[in-house]
C-alpha positions in Angstrom: -10.6 0.0 18.8 -6.9 -0.5 18.6 -4.6 0.8 15.9 -2.1 -1.5 14.3 1.5 -0.5 14.5 1.8 -0.4 10.7 -1.5 1.5 10.2 -1.6 4.4 7.8 -3.2 7.5 9.2 -4.8 9.9 6.6 -5.7 13.4 7.5 -7.3 16.3 5.7 -6.7 19.4 7.7 -6.4 23.2 7.5 -4.1 25.7 9.1 -7.1 27.8 9.8 -9.5 26.6 12.5 -12.8 28.4 12.8 -16.5 27.8 12.4 -16.8 29.5 9.0 -13.7 28.0 7.3 -15.7 27.3 4.1 -16.6 30.9 3.2 -16.6 30.9 -0.6 -17.6 28.4 -3.4 -13.9 28.2 -4.2 -13.1 26.9 -0.7 -15.7 24.2 -1.0 -14.5 23.2 -4.5 -10.9 22.9 -3.1 -12.1 20.7 -0.2 -13.9 18.5 -2.7 -10.8 18.1 -4.8 -8.7 17.2 -1.8 -11.2 14.7 -0.5 -11.4 13.1 -3.9 -7.6 12.8 -4.2 -7.4 11.4 -0.7 -9.8 8.6 -1.6 -8.0 8.0 -4.8 -4.6 7.7 -3.0 -6.1 5.2 -0.5 -7.5 3.2 -3.4 -4.1 3.3 -5.2 -2.5 1.8 -2.2 -4.9 -1.2 -2.5 -6.5 -0.6 0.8 -10.0 -1.8 -0.3 -10.3 -4.9 1.8 -10.7 -3.2 5.1 -13.2 -0.8 6.7 -11.7 2.6 7.3 -12.5 4.2 10.6 -13.3 7.9 10.1 -13.3 10.5 12.8 -14.7 13.6 11.2 -14.5 17.1 12.6 -15.8 19.1 9.7 -18.6 21.5 8.7 -21.7 19.6 7.7 -21.3 20.7 4.0 -17.8 19.0 4.0 -19.1 15.8 5.6 -21.8 15.6 2.9 -19.2 16.2 0.2 -17.1 13.4 1.5 -20.1 11.1 0.9 -20.5 12.5 -2.6 -16.9 11.9 -3.8 -16.7 8.4 -2.3 -17.1 5.7 -5.0 -18.7 2.6 -3.5 -17.6 0.2 -6.2 -13.9 1.1 -6.0 -13.1 2.5 -2.7 -13.1 0.9 0.8 -16.1 1.0 3.2 -15.8 3.2 6.2 -17.2 3.5 9.7 -18.0 7.0 10.9 -17.4 7.6 14.6 -18.9 10.4 16.7 -17.7 11.6 20.0 -20.3 11.2 22.8 -19.5 13.0 26.0 -19.7 10.1 28.4 -18.9 7.3 26.0 -16.0 8.5 24.0 -15.9 7.7 20.3 -18.9 5.6 19.2 -19.5 4.1 15.7 -22.4 6.1 14.4 -22.7 5.2 10.7 -21.4 2.4 8.5 -20.9 3.2 4.8 -20.4 0.0 2.8 -19.1 -0.9 -0.7 -21.2 -1.9 -3.6 -23.4 -5.0 -3.2 -24.4 -4.0 0.4 -26.7 -1.4 1.9 -25.0 2.0 1.2 -25.9 3.6 4.5 -26.7 1.9 7.7 -27.0 3.8 11.0 -25.8 1.9 14.0 
C-alpha cells in the first residue's frame, strides 16, 4: 500500500501509553465521543468515496466501540489492518458501507 502525497492522516491517541488506559467508565465515554467526532469530521470533509485504511492499536473495548459509532450509511468504508510478525501489515477485516455486507473477514 502506498500513501498519496496529499493524503489526510487521522489519529486518535493518548499521552498515556499503558495496558489499562481505559480505567473508568468516564474514560470509555470520552473515547467514544472522540471516535464519533473523528468519523463526523472525516464525513464532513466528504471523504466517503474511498476506503479508509485503519491501523488500530487499541484495547479491545475501544476497537468494538469504533465499530459501534461508525454509521454505515453515511461514513466511508474502512479496511482494518493487523500486524503479522513475518508479513508486516495485512488486511484483516473489511467494513463496508450500506448496501454491502457489513463485515467480511479477509
